[in-house]
PDB file of N, CA, C and O in Angstrom:
ATOM      1  N   MET A   1       0.856  -1.172   0.000  1.00  0.00           N
ATOM      2  CA  MET A   1       0.000   0.000   0.000  1.00  0.00           C
ATOM      3  C   MET A   1       0.905   1.240   0.000  1.00  0.00           C
ATOM      4  O   MET A   1       1.288   1.739   1.058  1.00  0.00           O
ATOM      5  N   ARG A   2       1.231   1.715  -1.169  1.00  0.00           N
ATOM      6  CA  ARG A   2       2.158   2.846  -1.332  1.00  0.00           C
ATOM      7  C   ARG A   2       1.534   4.191  -0.970  1.00  0.00           C
ATOM      8  O   ARG A   2       2.252   5.134  -0.640  1.00  0.00           O
ATOM      9  N   ARG A   3       0.220   4.290  -1.027  1.00  0.00           N
ATOM     10  CA  ARG A   3      -0.425   5.585  -0.753  1.00  0.00           C
ATOM     11  C   ARG A   3      -0.199   6.043   0.678  1.00  0.00           C
ATOM     12  O   ARG A   3      -0.066   7.240   0.931  1.00  0.00           O
ATOM     13  N   TYR A   4      -0.155   5.117   1.602  1.00  0.00           N
ATOM     14  CA  TYR A   4      -0.001   5.494   3.011  1.00  0.00           C
ATOM     15  C   TYR A   4       1.326   6.212   3.252  1.00  0.00           C
ATOM     16  O   TYR A   4       1.320   7.333   3.762  1.00  0.00           O
ATOM     17  N   PRO A   5       2.469   5.603   2.902  1.00  0.00           N
ATOM     18  CA  PRO A   5       3.726   6.326   3.134  1.00  0.00           C
ATOM     19  C   PRO A   5       3.848   7.591   2.285  1.00  0.00           C
ATOM     20  O   PRO A   5       4.471   8.561   2.718  1.00  0.00           O
ATOM     21  N   ALA A   6       3.270   7.598   1.095  1.00  0.00           N
ATOM     22  CA  ALA A   6       3.338   8.795   0.249  1.00  0.00           C
ATOM     23  C   ALA A   6       2.554   9.944   0.877  1.00  0.00           C
ATOM     24  O   ALA A   6       3.009  11.088   0.862  1.00  0.00           O
ATOM     25  N   ALA A   7       1.389   9.647   1.421  1.00  0.00           N
ATOM     26  CA  ALA A   7       0.593  10.683   2.086  1.00  0.00           C
ATOM     27  C   ALA A   7       1.316  11.199   3.324  1.00  0.00           C
ATOM     28  O   ALA A   7       1.341  12.402   3.582  1.00  0.00           O
ATOM     29  N   TYR A   8       1.898  10.293   4.078  1.00  0.00           N
ATOM     30  CA  TYR A   8       2.646  10.688   5.275  1.00  0.00           C
ATOM     31  C   TYR A   8       3.816  11.589   4.893  1.00  0.00           C
ATOM     32  O   TYR A   8       4.068  12.601   5.547  1.00  0.00           O
ATOM     33  N   LEU A   9       4.520  11.223   3.846  1.00  0.00           N
ATOM     34  CA  LEU A   9       5.672  12.007   3.409  1.00  0.00           C
ATOM     35  C   LEU A   9       5.254  13.406   2.955  1.00  0.00           C
ATOM     36  O   LEU A   9       5.968  14.374   3.215  1.00  0.00           O
ATOM     37  N   ALA A  10       4.117  13.523   2.287  1.00  0.00           N
ATOM     38  CA  ALA A  10       3.619  14.843   1.882  1.00  0.00           C
ATOM     39  C   ALA A  10       3.365  15.714   3.111  1.00  0.00           C
ATOM     40  O   ALA A  10       3.725  16.891   3.130  1.00  0.00           O
ATOM     41  N   ALA A  11       2.749  15.133   4.126  1.00  0.00           N
ATOM     42  CA  ALA A  11       2.500  15.880   5.361  1.00  0.00           C
ATOM     43  C   ALA A  11       3.817  16.239   6.045  1.00  0.00           C
ATOM     44  O   ALA A  11       3.975  17.352   6.546  1.00  0.00           O
ATOM     45  N   LEU A  12       4.747  15.311   6.065  1.00  0.00           N
ATOM     46  CA  LEU A  12       6.050  15.557   6.686  1.00  0.00           C
ATOM     47  C   LEU A  12       6.773  16.719   6.001  1.00  0.00           C
ATOM     48  O   LEU A  12       7.364  17.569   6.667  1.00  0.00           O
ATOM     49  N   ARG A  13       6.723  16.748   4.700  1.00  0.00           N
ATOM     50  CA  ARG A  13       7.364  17.840   3.954  1.00  0.00           C
ATOM     51  C   ARG A  13       6.693  19.176   4.244  1.00  0.00           C
ATOM     52  O   ARG A  13       7.372  20.193   4.388  1.00  0.00           O
ATOM     53  N   ALA A  14       5.381  19.183   4.330  1.00  0.00           N
ATOM     54  CA  ALA A  14       4.675  20.426   4.654  1.00  0.00           C
ATOM     55  C   ALA A  14       5.039  20.891   6.059  1.00  0.00           C
ATOM     56  O   ALA A  14       5.257  22.081   6.285  1.00  0.00           O
ATOM     57  N   GLY A  15       5.106  19.958   6.998  1.00  0.00           N
ATOM     58  CA  GLY A  15       5.516  20.304   8.358  1.00  0.00           C
ATOM     59  C   GLY A  15       6.929  20.847   8.396  1.00  0.00           C
ATOM     60  O   GLY A  15       7.212  21.799   9.124  1.00  0.00           O
ATOM     61  N   ALA A  16       7.820  20.250   7.618  1.00  0.00           N
ATOM     62  CA  ALA A  16       9.205  20.718   7.561  1.00  0.00           C
ATOM     63  C   ALA A  16       9.285  22.117   6.963  1.00  0.00           C
ATOM     64  O   ALA A  16      10.126  22.917   7.374  1.00  0.00           O
ATOM     65  N   ALA A  17       8.421  22.418   5.999  1.00  0.00           N
ATOM     66  CA  ALA A  17       8.407  23.761   5.408  1.00  0.00           C
ATOM     67  C   ALA A  17       7.996  24.804   6.443  1.00  0.00           C
ATOM     68  O   ALA A  17       8.574  25.890   6.500  1.00  0.00           O
ATOM     69  N   VAL A  18       7.004  24.476   7.254  1.00  0.00           N
ATOM     70  CA  VAL A  18       6.591  25.404   8.317  1.00  0.00           C
ATOM     71  C   VAL A  18       7.728  25.574   9.316  1.00  0.00           C
ATOM     72  O   VAL A  18       8.004  26.688   9.759  1.00  0.00           O
ATOM     73  N   LEU A  19       8.383  24.486   9.668  1.00  0.00           N
ATOM     74  CA  LEU A  19       9.532  24.579  10.586  1.00  0.00           C
ATOM     75  C   LEU A  19      10.627  25.464  10.011  1.00  0.00           C
ATOM     76  O   LEU A  19      11.213  26.275  10.729  1.00  0.00           O
ATOM     77  N   ALA A  20      10.904  25.315   8.735  1.00  0.00           N
ATOM     78  CA  ALA A  20      11.954  26.117   8.107  1.00  0.00           C
ATOM     79  C   ALA A  20      11.645  27.606   8.196  1.00  0.00           C
ATOM     80  O   ALA A  20      12.557  28.426   8.301  1.00  0.00           O
ATOM     81  N   MET A  21      10.375  27.953   8.156  1.00  0.00           N
ATOM     82  CA  MET A  21       9.987  29.360   8.231  1.00  0.00           C
ATOM     83  C   MET A  21       9.947  29.891   9.663  1.00  0.00           C
ATOM     84  O   MET A  21      10.227  31.068   9.893  1.00  0.00           O
ATOM     85  N   ARG A  22       9.607  29.044  10.615  1.00  0.00           N
ATOM     86  CA  ARG A  22       9.363  29.530  11.975  1.00  0.00           C
ATOM     87  C   ARG A  22      10.421  29.186  13.008  1.00  0.00           C
ATOM     88  O   ARG A  22      10.603  29.924  13.976  1.00  0.00           O
ATOM     89  N   ALA A  23      11.106  28.099  12.819  1.00  0.00           N
ATOM     90  CA  ALA A  23      12.037  27.630  13.852  1.00  0.00           C
ATOM     91  C   ALA A  23      13.229  28.569  13.968  1.00  0.00           C
ATOM     92  O   ALA A  23      13.714  29.109  12.974  1.00  0.00           O
ATOM     93  N   ARG A  24      13.679  28.748  15.172  1.00  0.00           N
ATOM     94  CA  ARG A  24      14.872  29.534  15.465  1.00  0.00           C
ATOM     95  C   ARG A  24      15.900  28.600  16.072  1.00  0.00           C
ATOM     96  O   ARG A  24      15.597  27.870  17.016  1.00  0.00           O
ATOM     97  N   PRO A  25      17.117  28.616  15.540  1.00  0.00           N
ATOM     98  CA  PRO A  25      18.153  27.728  16.089  1.00  0.00           C
ATOM     99  C   PRO A  25      18.378  27.998  17.576  1.00  0.00           C
ATOM    100  O   PRO A  25      18.443  29.146  18.015  1.00  0.00           O
ATOM    101  N   ARG A  26      18.493  26.924  18.327  1.00  0.00           N
ATOM    102  CA  ARG A  26      18.778  27.015  19.763  1.00  0.00           C
ATOM    103  C   ARG A  26      19.807  25.957  20.105  1.00  0.00           C
ATOM    104  O   ARG A  26      19.945  24.957  19.401  1.00  0.00           O
ATOM    105  N   PRO A  27      20.518  26.182  21.178  1.00  0.00           N
ATOM    106  CA  PRO A  27      21.457  25.132  21.599  1.00  0.00           C
ATOM    107  C   PRO A  27      20.706  23.822  21.803  1.00  0.00           C
ATOM    108  O   PRO A  27      19.596  23.806  22.334  1.00  0.00           O
ATOM    109  N   ARG A  28      21.309  22.754  21.385  1.00  0.00           N
ATOM    110  CA  ARG A  28      20.676  21.442  21.489  1.00  0.00           C
ATOM    111  C   ARG A  28      20.763  20.908  22.901  1.00  0.00           C
ATOM    112  O   ARG A  28      21.835  20.875  23.505  1.00  0.00           O
ATOM    113  N   ARG A  29      19.635  20.493  23.414  1.00  0.00           N
ATOM    114  CA  ARG A  29      19.578  19.870  24.734  1.00  0.00           C
ATOM    115  C   ARG A  29      18.765  18.597  24.634  1.00  0.00           C
ATOM    116  O   ARG A  29      17.714  18.559  23.995  1.00  0.00           O
ATOM    117  N   GLY A  30      19.262  17.567  25.270  1.00  0.00           N
ATOM    118  CA  GLY A  30      18.512  16.315  25.317  1.00  0.00           C
ATOM    119  C   GLY A  30      18.526  15.563  23.998  1.00  0.00           C
ATOM    120  O   GLY A  30      19.366  15.789  23.127  1.00  0.00           O
ATOM    121  N   ALA A  31      17.577  14.674  23.890  1.00  0.00           N
ATOM    122  CA  ALA A  31      17.477  13.798  22.720  1.00  0.00           C
ATOM    123  C   ALA A  31      17.009  14.584  21.496  1.00  0.00           C
ATOM    124  O   ALA A  31      16.308  15.586  21.633  1.00  0.00           O
ATOM    125  N   PRO A  32      17.393  14.135  20.309  1.00  0.00           N
ATOM    126  CA  PRO A  32      16.905  14.792  19.095  1.00  0.00           C
ATOM    127  C   PRO A  32      15.382  14.683  19.012  1.00  0.00           C
ATOM    128  O   PRO A  32      14.794  13.708  19.480  1.00  0.00           O
ATOM    129  N   ARG A  33      14.766  15.674  18.423  1.00  0.00           N
ATOM    130  CA  ARG A  33      13.306  15.684  18.293  1.00  0.00           C
ATOM    131  C   ARG A  33      12.939  15.541  16.831  1.00  0.00           C
ATOM    132  O   ARG A  33      13.687  15.952  15.944  1.00  0.00           O
ATOM    133  N   ASP A  34      11.792  14.959  16.592  1.00  0.00           N
ATOM    134  CA  ASP A  34      11.351  14.795  15.216  1.00  0.00           C
ATOM    135  C   ASP A  34      10.563  16.021  14.758  1.00  0.00           C
ATOM    136  O   ASP A  34      10.292  16.930  15.542  1.00  0.00           O
ATOM    137  N   VAL A  35      10.202  16.027  13.483  1.00  0.00           N
ATOM    138  CA  VAL A  35       9.472  17.155  12.906  1.00  0.00           C
ATOM    139  C   VAL A  35       8.188  17.419  13.672  1.00  0.00           C
ATOM    140  O   VAL A  35       7.846  18.571  13.938  1.00  0.00           O
ATOM    141  N   TRP A  36       7.479  16.362  14.027  1.00  0.00           N
ATOM    142  CA  TRP A  36       6.176  16.551  14.663  1.00  0.00           C
ATOM    143  C   TRP A  36       6.305  17.177  16.044  1.00  0.00           C
ATOM    144  O   TRP A  36       5.504  18.039  16.404  1.00  0.00           O
ATOM    145  N   GLY A  37       7.288  16.764  16.813  1.00  0.00           N
ATOM    146  CA  GLY A  37       7.501  17.361  18.128  1.00  0.00           C
ATOM    147  C   GLY A  37       7.903  18.818  18.030  1.00  0.00           C
ATOM    148  O   GLY A  37       7.419  19.652  18.795  1.00  0.00           O
ATOM    149  N   LEU A  38       8.776  19.128  17.100  1.00  0.00           N
ATOM    150  CA  LEU A  38       9.203  20.515  16.900  1.00  0.00           C
ATOM    151  C   LEU A  38       8.064  21.370  16.364  1.00  0.00           C
ATOM    152  O   LEU A  38       7.903  22.521  16.768  1.00  0.00           O
ATOM    153  N   LEU A  39       7.278  20.811  15.460  1.00  0.00           N
ATOM    154  CA  LEU A  39       6.182  21.566  14.865  1.00  0.00           C
ATOM    155  C   LEU A  39       5.165  21.989  15.916  1.00  0.00           C
ATOM    156  O   LEU A  39       4.684  23.122  15.897  1.00  0.00           O
ATOM    157  N   ALA A  40       4.840  21.096  16.822  1.00  0.00           N
ATOM    158  CA  ALA A  40       3.885  21.428  17.883  1.00  0.00           C
ATOM    159  C   ALA A  40       4.400  22.579  18.740  1.00  0.00           C
ATOM    160  O   ALA A  40       3.620  23.361  19.283  1.00  0.00           O
ATOM    161  N   GLU A  41       5.712  22.671  18.851  1.00  0.00           N
ATOM    162  CA  GLU A  41       6.320  23.728  19.656  1.00  0.00           C
ATOM    163  C   GLU A  41       6.338  25.073  18.928  1.00  0.00           C
ATOM    164  O   GLU A  41       5.992  26.096  19.518  1.00  0.00           O
ATOM    165  N   VAL A  42       6.732  25.084  17.669  1.00  0.00           N
ATOM    166  CA  VAL A  42       6.885  26.354  16.952  1.00  0.00           C
ATOM    167  C   VAL A  42       5.607  26.813  16.249  1.00  0.00           C
ATOM    168  O   VAL A  42       5.485  27.988  15.902  1.00  0.00           O
ATOM    169  N   ALA A  43       4.667  25.913  16.038  1.00  0.00           N
ATOM    170  CA  ALA A  43       3.386  26.260  15.413  1.00  0.00           C
ATOM    171  C   ALA A  43       2.272  25.585  16.207  1.00  0.00           C
ATOM    172  O   ALA A  43       1.698  24.596  15.753  1.00  0.00           O
ATOM    173  N   PRO A  44       1.965  26.118  17.391  1.00  0.00           N
ATOM    174  CA  PRO A  44       0.970  25.464  18.253  1.00  0.00           C
ATOM    175  C   PRO A  44      -0.385  25.256  17.580  1.00  0.00           C
ATOM    176  O   PRO A  44      -1.129  24.344  17.942  1.00  0.00           O
ATOM    177  N   GLU A  45      -0.700  26.097  16.607  1.00  0.00           N
ATOM    178  CA  GLU A  45      -1.970  25.940  15.900  1.00  0.00           C
ATOM    179  C   GLU A  45      -2.011  24.649  15.072  1.00  0.00           C
ATOM    180  O   GLU A  45      -3.076  24.223  14.627  1.00  0.00           O
ATOM    181  N   LEU A  46      -0.855  24.039  14.875  1.00  0.00           N
ATOM    182  CA  LEU A  46      -0.780  22.755  14.168  1.00  0.00           C
ATOM    183  C   LEU A  46      -0.499  21.599  15.127  1.00  0.00           C
ATOM    184  O   LEU A  46      -0.188  20.491  14.689  1.00  0.00           O
ATOM    185  N   GLY A  47      -0.607  21.848  16.408  1.00  0.00           N
ATOM    186  CA  GLY A  47      -0.286  20.838  17.415  1.00  0.00           C
ATOM    187  C   GLY A  47      -1.092  19.556  17.304  1.00  0.00           C
ATOM    188  O   GLY A  47      -0.542  18.463  17.435  1.00  0.00           O
ATOM    189  N   GLU A  48      -2.390  19.681  17.063  1.00  0.00           N
ATOM    190  CA  GLU A  48      -3.217  18.472  16.934  1.00  0.00           C
ATOM    191  C   GLU A  48      -2.823  17.676  15.695  1.00  0.00           C
ATOM    192  O   GLU A  48      -2.782  16.446  15.721  1.00  0.00           O
ATOM    193  N   TRP A  49      -2.535  18.387  14.615  1.00  0.00           N
ATOM    194  CA  TRP A  49      -2.071  17.712  13.406  1.00  0.00           C
ATOM    195  C   TRP A  49      -0.758  17.001  13.680  1.00  0.00           C
ATOM    196  O   TRP A  49      -0.568  15.855  13.272  1.00  0.00           O
ATOM    197  N   ALA A  50       0.145  17.678  14.369  1.00  0.00           N
ATOM    198  CA  ALA A  50       1.451  17.083  14.674  1.00  0.00           C
ATOM    199  C   ALA A  50       1.278  15.804  15.485  1.00  0.00           C
ATOM    200  O   ALA A  50       1.939  14.802  15.216  1.00  0.00           O
ATOM    201  N   SER A  51       0.401  15.837  16.465  1.00  0.00           N
ATOM    202  CA  SER A  51       0.139  14.639  17.274  1.00  0.00           C
ATOM    203  C   SER A  51      -0.435  13.515  16.421  1.00  0.00           C
ATOM    204  O   SER A  51      -0.047  12.355  16.558  1.00  0.00           O
ATOM    205  N   PHE A  52      -1.360  13.872  15.542  1.00  0.00           N
ATOM    206  CA  PHE A  52      -1.968  12.866  14.677  1.00  0.00           C
ATOM    207  C   PHE A  52      -0.915  12.188  13.801  1.00  0.00           C
ATOM    208  O   PHE A  52      -0.841  10.960  13.753  1.00  0.00           O
ATOM    209  N   PHE A  53      -0.105  12.984  13.112  1.00  0.00           N
ATOM    210  CA  PHE A  53       0.883  12.390  12.212  1.00  0.00           C
ATOM    211  C   PHE A  53       1.989  11.671  12.973  1.00  0.00           C
ATOM    212  O   PHE A  53       2.539  10.689  12.475  1.00  0.00           O
ATOM    213  N   ALA A  54       2.320  12.140  14.160  1.00  0.00           N
ATOM    214  CA  ALA A  54       3.298  11.416  14.985  1.00  0.00           C
ATOM    215  C   ALA A  54       2.772  10.020  15.306  1.00  0.00           C
ATOM    216  O   ALA A  54       3.533   9.053  15.347  1.00  0.00           O
ATOM    217  N   SER A  55       1.464   9.925  15.531  1.00  0.00           N
ATOM    218  CA  SER A  55       0.876   8.619  15.845  1.00  0.00           C
ATOM    219  C   SER A  55       0.869   7.681  14.637  1.00  0.00           C
ATOM    220  O   SER A  55       0.680   6.474  14.794  1.00  0.00           O
ATOM    221  N   CYS A  56       1.070   8.216  13.452  1.00  0.00           N
ATOM    222  CA  CYS A  56       1.086   7.410  12.219  1.00  0.00           C
ATOM    223  C   CYS A  56       2.490   6.956  11.829  1.00  0.00           C
ATOM    224  O   CYS A  56       2.646   6.182  10.885  1.00  0.00           O
ATOM    225  N   SER A  57       3.503   7.424  12.537  1.00  0.00           N
ATOM    226  CA  SER A  57       4.898   7.179  12.135  1.00  0.00           C
ATOM    227  C   SER A  57       5.251   5.700  12.046  1.00  0.00           C
ATOM    228  O   SER A  57       5.846   5.265  11.060  1.00  0.00           O
ATOM    229  N   ARG A  58       4.896   4.937  13.048  1.00  0.00           N
ATOM    230  CA  ARG A  58       5.257   3.512  13.039  1.00  0.00           C
ATOM    231  C   ARG A  58       4.548   2.755  11.925  1.00  0.00           C
ATOM    232  O   ARG A  58       5.129   1.876  11.288  1.00  0.00           O
ATOM    233  N   THR A  59       3.294   3.106  11.701  1.00  0.00           N
ATOM    234  CA  THR A  59       2.551   2.450  10.627  1.00  0.00           C
ATOM    235  C   THR A  59       3.167   2.787   9.281  1.00  0.00           C
ATOM    236  O   THR A  59       3.269   1.925   8.408  1.00  0.00           O
ATOM    237  N   ARG A  60       3.576   4.028   9.111  1.00  0.00           N
ATOM    238  CA  ARG A  60       4.245   4.438   7.870  1.00  0.00           C
ATOM    239  C   ARG A  60       5.536   3.650   7.667  1.00  0.00           C
ATOM    240  O   ARG A  60       5.817   3.183   6.563  1.00  0.00           O
ATOM    241  N   THR A  61       6.314   3.504   8.726  1.00  0.00           N
ATOM    242  CA  THR A  61       7.563   2.744   8.633  1.00  0.00           C
ATOM    243  C   THR A  61       7.282   1.301   8.231  1.00  0.00           C
ATOM    244  O   THR A  61       7.982   0.739   7.388  1.00  0.00           O
ATOM    245  N   ALA A  62       6.267   0.708   8.828  1.00  0.00           N
ATOM    246  CA  ALA A  62       5.901  -0.671   8.490  1.00  0.00           C
ATOM    247  C   ALA A  62       5.443  -0.776   7.039  1.00  0.00           C
ATOM    248  O   ALA A  62       5.816  -1.714   6.336  1.00  0.00           O
ATOM    249  N   ALA A  63       4.638   0.179   6.592  1.00  0.00           N
ATOM    250  CA  ALA A  63       4.157   0.155   5.207  1.00  0.00           C
ATOM    251  C   ALA A  63       5.317   0.286   4.229  1.00  0.00           C
ATOM    252  O   ALA A  63       5.336  -0.376   3.191  1.00  0.00           O
ATOM    253  N   GLU A  64       6.281   1.136   4.556  1.00  0.00           N
ATOM    254  CA  GLU A  64       7.460   1.279   3.692  1.00  0.00           C
ATOM    255  C   GLU A  64       8.284  -0.005   3.653  1.00  0.00           C
ATOM    256  O   GLU A  64       8.925  -0.313   2.648  1.00  0.00           O
ATOM    257  N   ALA A  65       8.259  -0.745   4.750  1.00  0.00           N
ATOM    258  CA  ALA A  65       9.008  -2.004   4.823  1.00  0.00           C
ATOM    259  C   ALA A  65       8.251  -3.156   4.167  1.00  0.00           C
ATOM    260  O   ALA A  65       8.745  -4.283   4.128  1.00  0.00           O
ATOM    261  N   GLY A  66       7.057  -2.876   3.654  1.00  0.00           N
ATOM    262  CA  GLY A  66       6.287  -3.905   2.977  1.00  0.00           C
ATOM    263  C   GLY A  66       5.369  -4.699   3.883  1.00  0.00           C
ATOM    264  O   GLY A  66       4.802  -5.704   3.455  1.00  0.00           O
ATOM    265  N   ILE A  67       5.211  -4.272   5.120  1.00  0.00           N
ATOM    266  CA  ILE A  67       4.303  -4.951   6.052  1.00  0.00           C
ATOM    267  C   ILE A  67       2.914  -4.354   5.836  1.00  0.00           C
ATOM    268  O   ILE A  67       2.494  -3.450   6.559  1.00  0.00           O
ATOM    269  N   ASP A  68       2.223  -4.865   4.850  1.00  0.00           N
ATOM    270  CA  ASP A  68       0.953  -4.288   4.423  1.00  0.00           C
ATOM    271  C   ASP A  68      -0.237  -4.664   5.294  1.00  0.00           C
ATOM    272  O   ASP A  68      -1.299  -4.052   5.181  1.00  0.00           O
ATOM    273  N   ARG A  69      -0.083  -5.640   6.143  1.00  0.00           N
ATOM    274  CA  ARG A  69      -1.240  -6.064   6.946  1.00  0.00           C
ATOM    275  C   ARG A  69      -1.696  -4.963   7.906  1.00  0.00           C
ATOM    276  O   ARG A  69      -2.830  -5.001   8.382  1.00  0.00           O
ATOM    277  N   LEU A  70      -0.842  -3.991   8.198  1.00  0.00           N
ATOM    278  CA  LEU A  70      -1.202  -2.896   9.099  1.00  0.00           C
ATOM    279  C   LEU A  70      -1.966  -1.783   8.395  1.00  0.00           C
ATOM    280  O   LEU A  70      -2.580  -0.936   9.043  1.00  0.00           O
ATOM    281  N   VAL A  71      -1.925  -1.789   7.065  1.00  0.00           N
ATOM    282  CA  VAL A  71      -2.541  -0.706   6.301  1.00  0.00           C
ATOM    283  C   VAL A  71      -3.456  -1.286   5.233  1.00  0.00           C
ATOM    284  O   VAL A  71      -2.998  -1.947   4.301  1.00  0.00           O
ATOM    285  N   ASP A  72      -4.739  -1.036   5.376  1.00  0.00           N
ATOM    286  CA  ASP A  72      -5.665  -1.448   4.328  1.00  0.00           C
ATOM    287  C   ASP A  72      -6.003  -0.229   3.463  1.00  0.00           C
ATOM    288  O   ASP A  72      -5.552   0.884   3.733  1.00  0.00           O
ATOM    289  N   ARG A  73      -6.785  -0.457   2.443  1.00  0.00           N
ATOM    290  CA  ARG A  73      -7.143   0.612   1.507  1.00  0.00           C
ATOM    291  C   ARG A  73      -7.822   1.781   2.219  1.00  0.00           C
ATOM    292  O   ARG A  73      -7.538   2.942   1.922  1.00  0.00           O
ATOM    293  N   ARG A  74      -8.704   1.480   3.144  1.00  0.00           N
ATOM    294  CA  ARG A  74      -9.420   2.548   3.848  1.00  0.00           C
ATOM    295  C   ARG A  74      -8.465   3.404   4.677  1.00  0.00           C
ATOM    296  O   ARG A  74      -8.571   4.630   4.674  1.00  0.00           O
ATOM    297  N   ALA A  75      -7.531   2.766   5.387  1.00  0.00           N
ATOM    298  CA  ALA A  75      -6.564   3.520   6.192  1.00  0.00           C
ATOM    299  C   ALA A  75      -5.712   4.418   5.306  1.00  0.00           C
ATOM    300  O   ALA A  75      -5.423   5.559   5.665  1.00  0.00           O
ATOM    301  N   ALA A  76      -5.314   3.904   4.156  1.00  0.00           N
ATOM    302  CA  ALA A  76      -4.517   4.709   3.225  1.00  0.00           C
ATOM    303  C   ALA A  76      -5.327   5.887   2.698  1.00  0.00           C
ATOM    304  O   ALA A  76      -4.821   7.006   2.616  1.00  0.00           O
ATOM    305  N   ASP A  77      -6.583   5.635   2.342  1.00  0.00           N
ATOM    306  CA  ASP A  77      -7.443   6.719   1.858  1.00  0.00           C
ATOM    307  C   ASP A  77      -7.671   7.764   2.944  1.00  0.00           C
ATOM    308  O   ASP A  77      -7.655   8.964   2.669  1.00  0.00           O
ATOM    309  N   ASP A  78      -7.884   7.312   4.171  1.00  0.00           N
ATOM    310  CA  ASP A  78      -8.090   8.241   5.286  1.00  0.00           C
ATOM    311  C   ASP A  78      -6.858   9.109   5.512  1.00  0.00           C
ATOM    312  O   ASP A  78      -6.974  10.321   5.692  1.00  0.00           O
ATOM    313  N   LEU A  79      -5.681   8.493   5.503  1.00  0.00           N
ATOM    314  CA  LEU A  79      -4.463   9.270   5.717  1.00  0.00           C
ATOM    315  C   LEU A  79      -4.237  10.237   4.559  1.00  0.00           C
ATOM    316  O   LEU A  79      -3.774  11.358   4.769  1.00  0.00           O
ATOM    317  N   LEU A  80      -4.554   9.821   3.366  1.00  0.00           N
ATOM    318  CA  LEU A  80      -4.409  10.706   2.217  1.00  0.00           C
ATOM    319  C   LEU A  80      -5.284  11.948   2.379  1.00  0.00           C
ATOM    320  O   LEU A  80      -4.831  13.064   2.123  1.00  0.00           O
ATOM    321  N   ARG A  81      -6.522  11.762   2.800  1.00  0.00           N
ATOM    322  CA  ARG A  81      -7.409  12.911   3.029  1.00  0.00           C
ATOM    323  C   ARG A  81      -6.869  13.814   4.134  1.00  0.00           C
ATOM    324  O   ARG A  81      -6.880  15.038   4.004  1.00  0.00           O
ATOM    325  N   GLN A  82      -6.399  13.207   5.215  1.00  0.00           N
ATOM    326  CA  GLN A  82      -5.843  13.993   6.320  1.00  0.00           C
ATOM    327  C   GLN A  82      -4.608  14.769   5.861  1.00  0.00           C
ATOM    328  O   GLN A  82      -4.437  15.936   6.213  1.00  0.00           O
ATOM    329  N   ALA A  83      -3.764  14.128   5.088  1.00  0.00           N
ATOM    330  CA  ALA A  83      -2.552  14.793   4.599  1.00  0.00           C
ATOM    331  C   ALA A  83      -2.910  15.962   3.686  1.00  0.00           C
ATOM    332  O   ALA A  83      -2.291  17.022   3.764  1.00  0.00           O
ATOM    333  N   GLU A  84      -3.900  15.775   2.828  1.00  0.00           N
ATOM    334  CA  GLU A  84      -4.331  16.871   1.952  1.00  0.00           C
ATOM    335  C   GLU A  84      -4.816  18.060   2.771  1.00  0.00           C
ATOM    336  O   GLU A  84      -4.486  19.204   2.461  1.00  0.00           O
ATOM    337  N   GLN A  85      -5.591  17.798   3.806  1.00  0.00           N
ATOM    338  CA  GLN A  85      -6.084  18.876   4.666  1.00  0.00           C
ATOM    339  C   GLN A  85      -4.936  19.563   5.399  1.00  0.00           C
ATOM    340  O   GLN A  85      -4.903  20.789   5.506  1.00  0.00           O
ATOM    341  N   PHE A  86      -4.005  18.774   5.898  1.00  0.00           N
ATOM    342  CA  PHE A  86      -2.872  19.339   6.620  1.00  0.00           C
ATOM    343  C   PHE A  86      -1.996  20.186   5.702  1.00  0.00           C
ATOM    344  O   PHE A  86      -1.589  21.287   6.075  1.00  0.00           O
ATOM    345  N   VAL A  87      -1.707  19.686   4.519  1.00  0.00           N
ATOM    346  CA  VAL A  87      -0.875  20.440   3.576  1.00  0.00           C
ATOM    347  C   VAL A  87      -1.545  21.774   3.249  1.00  0.00           C
ATOM    348  O   VAL A  87      -0.878  22.808   3.206  1.00  0.00           O
ATOM    349  N   ALA A  88      -2.847  21.757   3.021  1.00  0.00           N
ATOM    350  CA  ALA A  88      -3.569  23.003   2.736  1.00  0.00           C
ATOM    351  C   ALA A  88      -3.465  23.970   3.913  1.00  0.00           C
ATOM    352  O   ALA A  88      -3.259  25.168   3.717  1.00  0.00           O
ATOM    353  N   ARG A  89      -3.604  23.463   5.119  1.00  0.00           N
ATOM    354  CA  ARG A  89      -3.502  24.313   6.323  1.00  0.00           C
ATOM    355  C   ARG A  89      -2.089  24.852   6.483  1.00  0.00           C
ATOM    356  O   ARG A  89      -1.906  26.029   6.795  1.00  0.00           O
ATOM    357  N   ALA A  90      -1.101  24.016   6.276  1.00  0.00           N
ATOM    358  CA  ALA A  90       0.294  24.445   6.403  1.00  0.00           C
ATOM    359  C   ALA A  90       0.630  25.509   5.361  1.00  0.00           C
ATOM    360  O   ALA A  90       1.371  26.448   5.652  1.00  0.00           O
ATOM    361  N   GLN A  91       0.096  25.370   4.162  1.00  0.00           N
ATOM    362  CA  GLN A  91       0.370  26.352   3.111  1.00  0.00           C
ATOM    363  C   GLN A  91      -0.112  27.743   3.500  1.00  0.00           C
ATOM    364  O   GLN A  91       0.479  28.742   3.091  1.00  0.00           O
ATOM    365  N   LEU A  92      -1.169  27.813   4.279  1.00  0.00           N
ATOM    366  CA  LEU A  92      -1.679  29.113   4.723  1.00  0.00           C
ATOM    367  C   LEU A  92      -0.693  29.829   5.640  1.00  0.00           C
ATOM    368  O   LEU A  92      -0.743  31.052   5.775  1.00  0.00           O
ATOM    369  N   LEU A  93       0.190  29.082   6.261  1.00  0.00           N
ATOM    370  CA  LEU A  93       1.166  29.662   7.180  1.00  0.00           C
ATOM    371  C   LEU A  93       2.458  30.082   6.485  1.00  0.00           C
ATOM    372  O   LEU A  93       3.304  30.745   7.085  1.00  0.00           O
ATOM    373  N   LEU A  94       2.606  29.697   5.233  1.00  0.00           N
ATOM    374  CA  LEU A  94       3.842  29.986   4.498  1.00  0.00           C
ATOM    375  C   LEU A  94       3.681  31.254   3.662  1.00  0.00           C
ATOM    376  O   LEU A  94       2.589  31.543   3.172  1.00  0.00           O
ATOM    377  N   PRO A  95       4.763  32.006   3.502  1.00  0.00           N
ATOM    378  CA  PRO A  95       4.673  33.206   2.662  1.00  0.00           C
ATOM    379  C   PRO A  95       4.435  32.822   1.208  1.00  0.00           C
ATOM    380  O   PRO A  95       4.814  31.742   0.755  1.00  0.00           O
ATOM    381  N   ARG A  96       3.813  33.715   0.512  1.00  0.00           N
ATOM    382  CA  ARG A  96       3.517  33.437  -0.906  1.00  0.00           C
ATOM    383  C   ARG A  96       4.522  34.071  -1.804  1.00  0.00           C
ATOM    384  O   ARG A  96       4.429  33.942  -3.024  1.00  0.00           O
TER     385      ARG A  96
END
C-alpha cells in the first residue's frame, strides 16, 4: 500500500516547510526531536495535526518495509485525506 507512506511524506514535507519558516536555532539539549515534536512547539496551531501524524509514524515505517497487513485501503485513503487537509492548512502559514 504505497499511498499510506506517500501521504505521510507529503505531510512531513509540509511540516518541515513550516519549521523552516518559523524555527529559530537554539542550543541542542537532550534527545533529538522529530518534525512533529518541533512543529507542535513552533506552530501550536498545528499541534493536533502534529500529534496525529506522529501517531502514524510507526505504521508508515511498516508500510514502507512492505508490512501491508497494518494498512488497508481505507486507512490509506483516510491518511491521504488527512494529509491533503494538513498540507492546505500548512500552506496558509507559508509566505507566498
